[in-house]
C-alpha positions as a Markdown table, in Angstrom:
| # | Residue | x | y | z |
|---|---|---|---|---|
| 1 | Met | 3.4 | -11.0 | -3.2 |
| 2 | Arg | 3.3 | -10.8 | 0.6 |
| 3 | Ile | 1.1 | -8.6 | 2.7 |
| 4 | Ser | 1.7 | -7.9 | 6.4 |
| 5 | Tyr | 0.4 | -5.6 | 9.0 |
| 6 | Asp | 2.2 | -4.1 | 12.0 |
| 7 | Arg | -0.4 | -3.3 | 14.6 |
| 8 | Gly | 2.0 | -1.4 | 16.9 |
| 9 | Glu | 3.1 | 0.9 | 14.1 |
| 10 | Asp | -0.2 | 0.7 | 12.2 |
| 11 | Val | 1.6 | 0.1 | 8.9 |
| 12 | Leu | 0.3 | -2.2 | 6.1 |
| 13 | Thr | 3.2 | -3.5 | 3.9 |
| 14 | Ile | 2.6 | -5.0 | 0.5 |
| 15 | Glu | 5.8 | -6.7 | -0.9 |
| 16 | Leu | 5.4 | -7.0 | -4.7 |
| 17 | Asp | 8.8 | -8.4 | -5.6 |
| 18 | Ala | 11.0 | -9.8 | -2.8 |
| 19 | Ser | 13.9 | -10.5 | -5.3 |
| 20 | Ala | 14.2 | -6.9 | -6.6 |
| 21 | Pro | 16.5 | -4.4 | -4.8 |
| 22 | Ile | 15.1 | -1.2 | -3.5 |
| 23 | Asp | 16.8 | 1.8 | -4.9 |
| 24 | His | 14.6 | 4.8 | -3.8 |
| 25 | Ala | 11.2 | 5.6 | -2.6 |
| 26 | Glu | 8.4 | 8.1 | -3.3 |
| 27 | His | 6.3 | 9.4 | -0.3 |
| 28 | Val | 2.8 | 10.8 | -1.0 |
| 29 | Gly | 0.5 | 11.3 | 1.9 |
| 30 | Ala | 0.2 | 8.1 | 3.8 |
| 31 | Val | 1.7 | 5.9 | 1.1 |
| 32 | Ile | 5.4 | 5.1 | 0.5 |
| 33 | Leu | 6.2 | 3.4 | -2.7 |
| 34 | His | 9.7 | 1.8 | -2.8 |
| 35 | Leu | 11.1 | 1.4 | -6.3 |
| 36 | Ser | 13.8 | -0.6 | -8.0 |
| 37 | Pro | 16.7 | 1.0 | -9.9 |
| 38 | Asp | 14.6 | 0.7 | -13.1 |
| 39 | Asp | 11.6 | 2.3 | -11.3 |
| 40 | Arg | 9.5 | -0.9 | -10.9 |
| 41 | Pro | 7.4 | -1.0 | -7.7 |
| 42 | Val | 8.9 | -3.3 | -5.2 |
| 43 | Leu | 7.2 | -2.5 | -1.9 |
| 44 | Ile | 4.2 | -0.4 | -0.8 |
| 45 | Glu | 3.9 | 0.9 | 2.8 |
| 46 | Ile | 0.6 | 2.4 | 3.9 |
| 47 | Leu | 1.0 | 4.5 | 7.1 |
| 48 | His | -2.0 | 4.9 | 9.4 |
| 49 | Ala | -3.3 | 1.7 | 7.8 |
| 50 | Ser | -6.4 | 1.3 | 10.0 |
| 51 | Glu | -7.6 | 4.8 | 9.0 |
| 52 | Phe | -6.9 | 4.1 | 5.3 |
| 53 | Leu | -8.7 | 0.7 | 5.3 |
| 54 | Ser | -11.6 | 2.1 | 7.3 |
| 55 | Ser | -12.1 | 4.9 | 4.7 |
| 56 | Leu | -11.7 | 2.4 | 1.9 |
| 57 | Val | -14.4 | 0.2 | 3.3 |
| 58 | Lys | -16.8 | 3.1 | 3.9 |
| 59 | Ala | -16.2 | 4.4 | 0.3 |
| 60 | Ser | -16.9 | 1.0 | -1.2 |
| 61 | Met | -20.1 | 0.7 | 0.8 |
| 62 | Arg | -21.3 | 4.0 | -0.6 |
| 63 | Ala | -20.3 | 3.2 | -4.2 |
| 64 | Glu | -23.0 | 2.6 | -6.8 |
| 65 | Pro | -23.3 | -0.9 | -8.2 |
| 66 | Val | -21.7 | -1.3 | -11.6 |
| 67 | Thr | -23.7 | -3.1 | -14.3 |
| 68 | Val | -21.6 | -5.0 | -16.9 |
């Protein structure tokens, strides 16, 4: 797995399997999921990543503690 961030484009890329070919992609909101020919996730792109990560951190700060 490799994670990279392009500050100029504000895109976070999470490469799950560098050896798998990308066949197609699904785009939902700010997330693009690239899939292999057998529909396995290969690459995830998060557009407007700074916004996404900021909201993720804020949500996690508001979350209730979980008791196990």
